[in-house]
C-alpha positions as CSV (number, residue, x, y, z in Angstrom):
1,M,102.1,67.8,113.7
2,K,99.6,66.2,111.3
3,I,100.5,66.8,107.6
4,E,97.5,69.2,106.2
5,W,97.6,67.7,102.7
6,A,96.0,70.1,100.0
7,P,92.8,68.7,98.4
8,L,92.8,66.8,95.0
9,R,90.4,69.2,93.5
10,V,92.2,72.0,93.0
11,P,91.5,74.8,90.2
12,L,94.4,74.7,87.3
13,E,95.0,78.5,88.0
14,R,96.0,77.7,91.4
15,R,98.2,74.6,90.7
16,L,99.8,76.8,88.1
17,Q,100.6,79.2,90.2
18,T,102.0,77.0,92.6
19,L,104.2,75.4,90.4
20,V,105.5,78.6,89.2
21,T,106.2,80.0,92.7
22,A,107.9,76.5,93.3
23,F,110.6,77.2,90.5
24,F,111.6,80.5,91.7
25,T,111.7,79.5,95.3
26,Y,114.1,76.8,94.5
27,T,115.3,79.0,92.5
28,F,116.4,81.4,94.7
29,F,117.6,79.3,97.4
30,T,119.9,77.1,95.3
31,L,121.0,78.7,92.4
32,P,124.5,80.5,93.9
33,I,125.5,77.0,94.4
34,S,124.3,75.4,91.2
35,S,126.1,78.3,89.4
36,C,129.3,77.3,90.3
37,L,128.8,73.4,90.7
38,A,128.0,73.8,86.6
39,V,131.0,75.7,85.8
40,A,132.8,73.1,87.8
41,I,131.0,70.2,86.3
42,L,131.9,71.9,82.7
43,L,135.5,72.1,83.3
44,Y,136.0,68.8,84.4
45,Y,134.2,67.2,82.2
46,G,133.8,69.1,79.3
47,E,136.2,68.7,76.0
48,M,138.8,70.9,74.7
49,F,135.9,73.2,72.7
50,V,133.4,73.1,75.7
51,R,136.6,74.8,77.8
52,S,137.5,77.4,75.3
53,L,133.3,78.4,75.1
54,L,133.8,78.8,78.9
55,L,137.1,80.7,78.5
56,I,135.5,83.4,76.8
57,Y,132.2,83.6,78.2
58,F,134.9,84.6,81.5
59,V,136.9,87.1,79.6
60,K,133.1,88.5,78.6
61,I,131.9,88.2,82.5
62,Y,135.5,90.3,83.6
63,L,134.8,93.6,80.4
64,D,131.1,93.5,81.5
65,Y,131.9,93.8,84.8
66,K,134.9,96.5,84.1
67,R,132.4,98.3,81.7
68,N,129.0,98.6,83.5
69,Y,129.1,96.1,86.6
70,G,126.9,93.4,84.9
71,I,124.2,95.9,84.5
72,M,121.5,95.3,82.1
73,E,120.4,98.6,80.9
74,G,117.1,99.8,80.3
75,N,114.0,97.5,81.5
76,G,115.9,94.5,79.3
77,W,113.2,91.7,77.5
78,L,109.9,92.1,79.2
79,F,109.2,88.4,78.8
80,Y,111.6,87.7,81.5
81,R,110.2,90.5,83.5
82,S,106.1,89.6,83.4
83,N,105.7,86.6,85.8
84,R,101.8,87.5,86.8
85,R,101.2,83.9,88.3
86,Y,104.6,84.5,90.7
87,R,102.4,87.4,91.9
88,N,98.9,86.3,92.2
89,Y,100.2,83.5,94.4
90,F,100.2,85.7,97.5
91,P,99.0,87.8,95.9
92,V,101.4,90.7,96.2
93,E,100.1,94.2,95.5
94,L,101.9,97.8,95.0
95,V,100.3,101.2,96.8
96,K,101.5,104.3,95.5
97,T,101.3,107.6,98.1
98,A,103.3,109.7,96.1
99,E,104.0,110.8,92.7
100,L,107.9,109.7,91.3
101,P,108.7,112.2,89.1
102,P,111.4,111.0,86.2
103,N,113.4,113.9,86.3
104,K,115.3,112.4,89.1
105,N,116.8,108.9,90.2
106,Y,115.9,107.4,93.2
107,I,117.0,104.9,96.1
108,V,114.3,102.9,97.4
109,A,115.1,101.9,100.8
110,S,113.1,98.9,101.0
111,F,112.2,96.8,104.6
112,P,111.6,94.7,105.9
113,H,113.6,92.1,104.1
114,G,112.1,88.9,104.8
115,I,113.5,85.8,104.2
116,L,113.8,86.3,100.1
117,G,112.5,90.3,100.2
118,T,109.8,88.7,97.7
119,G,107.4,91.6,97.9
120,T,110.2,94.2,96.3
121,C,111.2,91.7,94.3
122,I,108.4,90.9,92.3
123,N,106.8,94.6,92.5
124,M,110.3,95.6,90.7
125,S,112.4,93.2,89.5
126,L,110.1,89.9,88.4
127,D,106.6,91.3,87.5
128,I,107.1,95.3,86.7
129,G,103.7,96.0,84.9
130,N,102.0,97.4,88.2
131,W,105.3,99.2,88.6
132,L,105.6,100.7,85.1
133,S,101.9,101.6,85.2
134,L,101.8,103.8,88.1
135,F,105.6,105.3,88.1
136,P,106.1,105.7,84.3
137,Q,109.2,106.4,82.7
138,V,111.1,105.1,86.0
139,R,112.9,102.0,85.8
140,P,113.0,99.3,88.8
141,K,115.9,97.6,89.8
142,I,117.3,95.9,92.7
143,A,119.9,95.6,94.4
144,T,121.9,92.7,95.5
145,L,125.0,91.1,96.4
146,D,128.0,92.1,94.3
147,H,129.6,88.9,93.9
148,H,126.3,87.3,92.1
149,F,127.9,89.7,89.3
150,K,130.8,87.8,89.2
151,T,129.2,84.1,89.2
152,P,128.8,82.8,85.7
153,F,125.4,81.7,84.9
154,L,124.4,83.3,87.9
155,R,125.1,87.0,86.7
156,D,122.9,86.0,84.2
157,I,119.8,85.7,84.6
158,L,119.7,88.2,87.8
159,S,120.6,91.0,85.0
160,W,117.7,89.6,83.3
161,W,115.2,90.1,86.2
162,G,116.9,93.9,86.4
163,M,119.2,93.2,88.9
164,V,121.8,95.3,89.7
165,S,125.0,95.2,92.2
166,V,125.0,96.4,95.4
167,S,128.5,97.9,95.3
168,K,129.1,101.5,95.6
169,E,130.6,101.6,92.2
170,S,127.6,100.1,90.9
171,L,125.1,102.1,92.2
172,A,127.0,105.6,91.8
173,Y,127.2,104.2,87.9
174,I,123.2,103.8,87.3
175,L,122.0,106.4,90.3
176,S,124.4,109.2,87.8
177,K,122.8,108.6,84.8
178,S,121.1,111.8,83.0
179,N,117.7,112.1,83.3
180,D,117.8,114.0,80.1
181,P,115.1,112.5,77.6
182,Q,117.7,113.0,74.8
183,H,120.0,110.9,76.1
184,K,121.0,107.8,74.3
185,D,120.7,105.8,77.7
186,N,116.9,107.1,77.1
187,Q,115.8,106.4,74.0
188,D,113.5,103.4,75.5
189,G,111.3,106.2,76.9
190,F,112.7,106.1,80.2
191,T,114.1,109.2,82.2
192,S,115.0,107.4,85.5
193,N,116.3,104.8,87.3
194,A,114.8,103.4,91.0
195,V,117.2,101.0,92.8
196,A,115.4,99.2,96.0
197,V,118.2,98.8,98.4
198,L,117.1,95.9,100.8
199,V,118.6,97.6,103.4
200,G,118.3,95.4,106.6
201,G,120.2,92.4,104.6
202,A,120.8,89.3,105.8
203,K,121.0,90.6,109.4
204,E,117.6,92.1,109.3
205,A,116.2,88.6,107.2
206,M,117.9,86.7,110.1
207,D,115.2,88.4,112.6
208,S,112.1,87.5,110.2
209,H,109.6,85.8,111.9
210,P,105.9,86.0,111.5
211,G,104.1,89.5,112.5
212,Q,107.8,90.6,113.2
213,Y,108.6,94.1,112.0
214,I,112.0,94.6,113.2
215,L,114.4,96.4,110.7
216,T,118.2,96.9,111.1
217,L,118.2,100.3,110.0
218,K,119.6,102.7,112.7
219,N,123.7,102.3,111.9
220,R,122.9,102.2,108.2
221,M,124.3,105.1,107.3
222,G,125.8,103.8,103.3
223,F,122.5,104.2,101.2
224,V,122.3,107.8,102.8
225,K,125.9,108.3,101.4
226,M,124.9,107.3,98.2
227,A,122.1,109.6,97.9
228,T,123.9,112.5,98.8
229,R,126.9,111.6,96.3
230,T,124.6,111.0,93.6
231,G,121.6,113.6,94.2
232,S,118.9,110.5,94.5
233,S,115.7,111.1,96.3
234,I,115.8,108.5,98.9
235,V,112.1,106.4,98.5
236,P,110.7,104.8,102.6
237,S,109.1,101.5,101.2
238,L,107.2,99.2,103.6
239,S,106.1,95.7,102.5
240,F,103.2,94.4,105.1
241,G,103.1,91.1,105.1
242,E,106.6,90.2,103.8
243,V,107.7,88.3,107.0
244,D,104.2,86.3,107.3
245,I,104.8,84.3,104.7
246,F,107.4,82.6,105.9
247,D,108.9,81.5,109.4
248,Q,112.2,80.0,110.1
249,V,113.7,77.8,112.8
250,A,114.3,79.4,115.9
251,N,117.4,81.7,116.1
252,P,117.4,84.1,119.1
253,P,120.3,86.1,118.9
254,D,122.3,84.1,121.7
255,S,121.5,80.9,120.2
256,A,124.2,78.4,118.5
257,L,122.3,78.7,115.4
258,R,122.6,82.5,115.2
259,R,126.5,82.3,116.1
260,F,126.6,79.9,113.3
261,Q,124.7,82.4,111.2
262,N,126.8,85.7,112.1
263,V,129.9,83.6,111.2
264,V,128.2,82.2,107.1
265,K,126.9,86.2,107.0
266,K,131.0,87.6,108.0
267,F,132.9,85.5,104.9
268,T,129.8,85.5,102.6
269,G,127.4,88.1,103.1
270,I,124.7,85.8,103.0
271,S,123.0,84.0,105.6
272,P,122.4,80.4,105.7
273,L,118.5,80.8,107.0
274,L,116.4,77.1,107.8
275,P,113.0,79.1,106.2
276,K,109.8,77.1,107.4
277,G,106.5,76.9,105.0
278,R,104.3,74.3,102.9
279,G,105.1,72.0,100.1
280,I,103.6,72.0,96.8
281,F,100.6,69.3,98.1
282,N,101.0,70.4,101.6
283,Y,100.2,73.3,103.6
284,N,102.5,72.5,106.8
285,Y,105.8,71.0,105.8
286,G,108.6,72.3,103.5
287,I,110.4,75.7,102.3
288,L,107.7,77.1,100.2
289,P,105.9,80.4,101.1
290,H,102.3,80.7,102.6
291,R,99.8,82.4,100.2
292,R,99.3,85.6,102.4
293,R,99.0,88.9,101.3
294,I,102.1,91.3,100.6
295,I,101.5,95.2,100.1
296,Q,104.5,96.7,99.3
297,V,103.5,101.1,100.4
298,V,105.6,103.3,98.2
299,G,106.4,106.8,100.3
300,S,106.9,109.5,99.4
301,P,110.4,111.0,98.1
302,I,112.9,111.9,100.4
303,D,115.0,115.0,98.5
304,V,118.2,115.2,99.0
305,A,120.8,117.6,98.6
306,K,124.4,116.4,96.1
307,C,127.2,116.5,98.0
308,D,130.7,114.7,96.8
309,T,131.8,114.4,100.5
310,P,128.7,113.7,102.7
311,D,128.4,115.8,106.2
312,P,128.1,113.4,109.0
313,E,125.2,115.8,110.6
314,Y,123.6,115.8,107.6
315,V,123.9,112.5,106.5
316,D,122.7,112.3,109.9
317,K,119.6,114.4,109.7
318,I,118.4,112.7,106.3
319,H,118.6,108.7,108.0
320,G,116.3,110.6,110.4
321,Q,114.0,111.6,108.3
322,V,113.9,107.7,106.9
323,M,113.7,106.5,109.9
324,S,110.8,109.1,110.8
325,A,109.1,108.3,107.4
326,L,108.8,104.6,108.1
327,E,107.8,104.9,111.5
328,K,104.9,106.9,110.3
329,M,104.0,104.7,107.1
330,F,103.7,101.8,109.6
331,D,101.8,103.7,111.8
332,E,99.2,105.0,108.6
333,Y,98.9,101.9,107.1
334,K,99.3,98.8,109.5
335,E,95.5,98.7,110.7
336,K,94.3,98.0,107.0
337,Y,97.6,96.2,105.7
338,A,99.0,94.4,108.9
339,P,96.9,90.9,110.2
340,N,96.7,91.4,113.8
341,S,97.6,95.2,113.4
342,R,97.0,95.8,117.4
343,Q,99.4,93.6,118.5
344,T,101.8,94.6,115.5
345,K,105.0,97.0,116.2
346,L,107.6,98.7,114.3
347,I,110.9,97.8,116.5
348,I,114.3,99.9,114.8
349,Q,117.6,98.7,115.5
């Protein structure tokens, strides 16, 4: 295939959007490995003073995790969560369909995962201005792999971006927080926490290809059980266009590549994807996402009765409501937001 080069005369703002997107994309793909590599280099080449600082840092990581699982309380520094050029590159939009009263906490069951979960990450982590405008007094958070919050440097960056561990203990901690405006945790004027969980995870990411909305949900009950234990409402969310910003090397279920990805996922929780996108100066080779619109539609909350020991039948009932809500949202909004909507179908597996 012939390389399609970007024109020389491109508005400066678009160039800046591309550079910011390149920074975040390469960061997301390489940060776990580069964090470990940085620690190894500092330990090997650092003098006694550097190693002593690292030891103090390791102790701090351990104590922070024991105290609150490395969670950044509140919304943190908004400077780190206001990346407008990253949003405008695609652009990413946020659509509100119902109120989220700030007198309870929420699990935002977000689909599809795509390659990076870009739409949800921007709206609820990296540029939260639109969220705070549409859902006042509700703090947005995103849950990601637990071992990220035990990894030096990586855990700090993710915390600054409002991400939290997806472990049961971490989710229970944040979703059980008080909604009382007078509580000490709510002195910032926010009384609610909304944690986005990309339920399909690495399995769903492996099924991400343009135009294919394949959700991994039928056997994913954990988020419903967590909602039941904490009394949190479940908010279904669909990001139209999420699957279109990247393609990936073909990996059908019976392929050698998919088998390799499954083995790595089993041991690390991460599936080694081979994304196909664009480059900084061309449009058809590279690993940058394409400039294609993403619209995250946030559905109506599904209220859940609190119970320390969830009843399996009740969990199945709520789980069925979530699937029905997603199917209804997809049918209602696909003509407006999904390219080639007549050929686009939602598959829940």
